[in-house]
N, C-alpha and C positions, 0 to 999 in steps of 0.2 A: 331902376334895375335892381334885381335881387342882389343882396350884399352878403350872402353867406360866404364862408371860406371853406376850402377843402381841396382835395386833389381830384382833378377831373379824371374820369375813366377814359381809356383809350380803345375800348372794344368797339367794333364796327360791324353793323349789319347793313347790307345794302342790297339794291336790286341787282340781280344777276343780269348780264347782257342778254338782250332779247332777240330771238330770231324765230322765224316761222319755219318749222321743219318741212322739208320737201317730201311730198307723197311719191309713191312709186308710179311707174309708167301706166300701169293698169288702172290706177285709181283716178288720176286726173291728167293724164297725158303730159307728164313732166311738169305739172302745175303751171302750164302756159295760160295766158289770158285768152279771152274769147277772140274768135277770128276778127281781124281788122283792128284790134286794139293795139296801141303803140307798145313797142318793146320797152325794156327798162331804160334804154337810152333816150326814149322819146317822151318820158313822163314829166319833164320839167313843168309843163303847163298845168299839171295837176297839183302843184305844190302850194297853192295859196290856201288859207284857212277855210274859206267857204267851200272849196272843192273837197278838202279833207273831211269837213263836217258832213257833206252830202254822201261821200263814200262810206263813212261810218254809219250813217243812217241806213243806206242800202244794205250794208253788211249786217246790221242789227235786224232788219226785216228778213233777210235771207236766213239768218240763224233761227229767228222765231218761227219762220215758216218751214224749217227743216230742209231748206234748199242748199244742200252741201256743196253742189257744184258752183252755184253762183257765189256762195260765201267764200269758197276757196279762191275764186277768180278775183274777188274784191280784196281779199287778204293779200294776194300776190301783189296787187297794185299798191296797197297801203304799206306793205313791208318794204317796197322799193322807194317810196317817196317819203316815208316817215321813219328814219332810223332813230333809235332811242338816244343817240348822242348827237342829234342834229340841232337845228335852231329851236326856238321856244315852241313854235307851232308844230314842228315835227315831233318833239318830245311829248307834247300834249297829245297828239294823235296816236303816238306809239302807246301811251298809257291807256287810252281808250280801246285801242285794238287788243291789247293784252287782256283788258277786262272783258271784252266781248268773247274772247276765246275761253276765258275762265268760266263765263256764264254758260257757254255751250257745254263745257265739261261738267258743270254742276247740274244742269237741267237734263242732260242726256239727249237734247235735241242736236241735230247734226252729229250723229254718232261718229262720223269720220273725224270731225274736228275735236270731239271729246277724246278720241283715241290719241290724236296728236298732242293735246294738252296734257293728258295723263302720262304720256311717254317722255315728256320733257319737263324737267324740274325748274327750268329757267323762267317759268311763268309766275313763280311765287314772289311775293313782296315781303321782304324782311325789314322791319323798321328798327331803328336804333333805340336802345334803352339808355336814357340820359342820366348822368350824375346831376346833382343840384347845380353845380357850377356850369356844366355844359348847357343845361336847360335855361338857366338865367341868361347866359350869353346868347343862346339861340333865340329867345323871344325878344331880345334887344336888337337883333339884326334888322328888323323891319317894323314898320308901324302897325302891322296886322294885329298884334296884341297890344302894343304900347298905346295905341289910340284909345282902346277900351280902358286900359289901366288909368290913363291920364284923365279921361272924362269921368270915369266912375269915382276915382279918388277925390276929385274936386267937388262933385255933387255930394259925396258922403260927408266930407269935412264940413260943408255948409249945413247939411241937415242935422248933424249931431253936435253942433256948437252949443256949449252950455251943459251937456249931459256929463254926468260923472261916471256912468257905466254905459259902455257901448257893446252890444252883442252883434257880431258880424257873422252871417251865415254865408259862407263862400262856396258857391256852386260854380266852380271854375274848371276849365279844361287844362289849366297850366299849373296846377298844384300850388296855389297860393303865391305865385310869383309876384302878384300885385301887392301883397300885404306888407313887405318890408318898407316900401316907399310910403305907404299909408301910415305905418307906425312912426316913421321918421317925422311926418307932418304932425301927427297927433302929439308926439313928444314935445313939440315946440309950441303947443298952445299956451296962450298968455295965462290962462287960469290953471295951468298945470295939467299933466297927463291924466286921463281917466283910466279906470279899469277896463280892459278890453277882453271880451270873451269871443273866441273864434271857434265856430262849429263848421265841420266839413263832412260830406258823405264819405265814410271810411272804407268803402269797398274798392279795391284796386281797379282802375280803368282798364278796359280792353280795347281802347282806341288811342291812337297816337295823339300827343307825345306820351311816351312811357317813361317812368322814373324808377331808378334803382333803389329807392328808399321805401320803407313802410311808412304809413301815416304817423305811427308813433315816433319814428325817427325824425320825420319832417316836423312834427309838432315840437319835439325837443329842440330842434334848431331854431324854430320860430320863437319859442319861449326864451331861449338864450339870447337871441338877437334883440328881442323886446327889452329884456333886462339890461342889456348894454346901453339902451336908450332911456333907461329909467321908466319904462312902461311895464306895468304888471299885465301879463297876458295869460289867460286860461285857455288851453287848447283842448278841443274835444272832437274825436272822430266817431260819428254814428254810423254803424253798418247800414248802408242804404245804397240803392242803385237806381240809375235812370230807367231801367227796364220796367219797374213798377211805379214810376212816377215819384221816386224818393219817398215812398209812403212811410217807412220807418222813421225817416228824418222828420217828416211832418208831424208824426205822432209825438216824437220827443219835443219838438218845438211847441206843440200845443200844451204839453204838460208844463214846460218852462214858462209859457205865456201866462198860465193861470197863477203861477207863483210870483212872477216878476213884473206883470203888467202895471201894477199900482206902485211899483218902486221907482218909477222914473227912469227906467232902462230904455235906451234907444235900441230898436231892432232894425238892423240893416240887412236886406236880402241882396246879395251881389251875384248876379247871374252872368257869367262870362263864357259865352260859346259852349254852354252845357245843355241848355234847355232843348235844343233841337234834337238831342238824343232821346228825349221822352217820346214814346209812341203817340202819334196823332191819328186823325180820322182815317188816313189811308192805310194804317197798320191793321193787323187783325183785330177786330173788336173784342171787347170783353165778352167771353162766351156766356157768362151768367152772372147773376148778382153775387154769388158766392166768391167769384174771382176778383171782386172789387177790393183793391187794397186799402181803400179809404174807409173811415168809420161811418161817413154819411152816405146816404143812398141818393144817387142823382135822380132828378125828375125825368130825365130823358136818357139817351144813350150817348153821352159825350165821351170824348177821348180822355186818356190819362193826362194829356197835356192841358186840356180844359179843366179837369178836376184838380190838377196840381195848382194852377193859377188861382182857382177859387179858394183852395185851402190856404194859399199864401195870403190872400186877401183877408181871410178869417183871422189871421195872426195880427192884423192891424199894424203893419210895419211902419216905422218912421219914414223909411224910403226904400224903394226897390229899384235896382239898376238892372237893365236888360241890354246886353251887348251881344251882337251876333252877326253872322255873315248875311249880306243882303242878296239872297238868291232864293229860288224855289226849286227844290230837288225832291218834292214829295209825290209827283205824279205816279200813278200806277201804270201808266203807259210808258214802255221802255223808250220809244223814240222821243217822246216829249221830254222825258227825264234826261236823255242823252243830249238833246239840243240845249236844254237849260244848263246842264253841267258844263258842256263844252264852251258855252258862251259866258261862263263865269270863271272856270278854272284855268282859262288862258292867262288870267291875271297873275297868279303866283309864278307861273312859268316865265312870264314876261318880266316880272320884277326881279327875279333871282339874278339875272345878269348884271344888275346894278349894285349888288352887295356881296356876292360870293363868286370867287374865281372857279373856272372850270377845273374839275378834278379834285376840289377840296372835299374833305370829309364832311364838313357842315352842309355843303351843297348836296352831297349824296344823301344825307339824312333828310334834308329839306324835301328833295324830290321824291324820296321813298314815302314820306308822309302824304304827299299829294297823290302818288300812285295808289296808296292804300285807300284814300278817299274815293278816287275814281272807281276802283274795283268794288268798293262797298256800294256805291250808288248804282253801278251798272250790272254787276255780276250777281248781286244778292236780292232776295225778295223776303217778304214777311218780316219777322222780328229780327232776322239777321241783318237786314238793311237798316242800320241805325243812323246813317247820315241823312236825316230828314230836315234839312235846312228850309226855313220859310222866309219869305220877304219881310221887310220892315212893315209894310202896310198890313200884312196878315197878323204880325205880332201886335201891332198897335190895336187892331180890332179885337184880338184876343184879350189884351189887357183891359180895354174898355168894357168888354163883355163881362170880365171878372170884377168890374166896379172899381177899377183903378183910374186915377186921373193923372194925365201927363203933366210934368213940370219942366220948365225951360232951363237949359244950361245958360249960365251967365256969360257975359263978354270975357270975363277973366279966364273962364274955362276954355273958350275958343282961342284966346290968345296963348294959353299954355300949350294947346294942341299944335298951333301953328309954329310955336317955338320948337317943339319936339320934331315936327315934320321938317324943319330946316336942317336937321341932322341927317336927313335921308335924301334919296334921289329926288330930282326936280319933278318927276311925274306924279308924286303924291300930292293930294289936295284935300281941302276941307270945305264942306258946304252945310248950310243949315236948312233943314226941311221942317217947317212948323216949329215944334219945341225941340226937335231932335238934331243931333249932329251926325254927319255921314262922312266917313273916310272914302276918298276916291283915288283911283289910279287912271291917269290920262282921261279924266272926266267920267269914268265909269264907277258906279257905286260898288264898294267893297265890303265895308263893315259899318253898321249903324250903332249908335248909342242912344238909349232912351232912359228917362228917369220918371218914376211913378210914386204917387202917394195914394192912400185910400181915398176913393171918391166920396 
């Protein structure tokens, strides 16, 4: 857990209550369903997750084909069977319904629905901006991030044993929340603590979770925390963003590699749920060679994601850790993407009942972040659609193609993870797939952790 001290912020941004506005009589005959369809009192049979998924698929097809009447009828049904304050499946479906209407408003298809969306402000998703203490407590609520922190830290500690200088490049979606625990472990090394250099991309994220500190302020807190553990920490934020594959960061790391490669410095690349924001093959391709943010010229037309991994390999890191969500949200086909997201994002809705009470502020923040993800996956296209999660198997292939070789997590690491999971609900589990570890919920893959060295 993050061990900073400070006063938590109490400001709250949440999702406004969601309702589908009623059209006037001339538009859709009082928004009644098609002839013969059950009234709202007879919709109980439509309440299971499979039926809700099918209705969402039909709604998506109707919106994409500009069939406003059919879309309105399906929305009427979904709005009656999936209230935003219902059970986990209903809240999940409500989030997808909201995202589909936002998509209609953005694309201009189904102009009637677009007018509805634009007339009602309750479709917006407002995410909370965390204080450091709030975020530290937030990520500790569930193994979703703690699993990655635990596996990564164990692999890093083993890889850097004996080094007097450790350079950690932290590509994390959680603002270095993993680092204090790692510093604690490093401080207790038998041979004494090393010098730790910590480099992060220093452009504020535009995806949740959001933090109310600048990177300079965050770095100052980390340096002070390390000093309290008798560890010397150098913190550096390099202006760089996922949108161009962290090209500026790579350039800076190349320069440092030239200087320090022969000095016995361990280079650790820690990627925690950040790389899936780098554009991949289904994003808009690089329009010409002049737009290539990297200094080398590719031999074909790879994605920024591929180029980034090859650039990492060129740095010859001591170890690279890749932790991410185990799903595929990259399809350019809306229905395929909707199905994949629906069959993955039920998990955070299902788990929240085990650790956050209904009506709590943290639960509102948690579900707002999920709604943001759903909207980004469903309502946006092109470079605006940044939630491009890929499956573990796809990432493994990418890493191998970049000439990395996988290394196995030890039994001690698995034991640490199991101990951590004992602090949470019984549905969480751990399994090993080849060299990798996978966090599960009720047997379903959630997050994977992989470790790599140059091949």
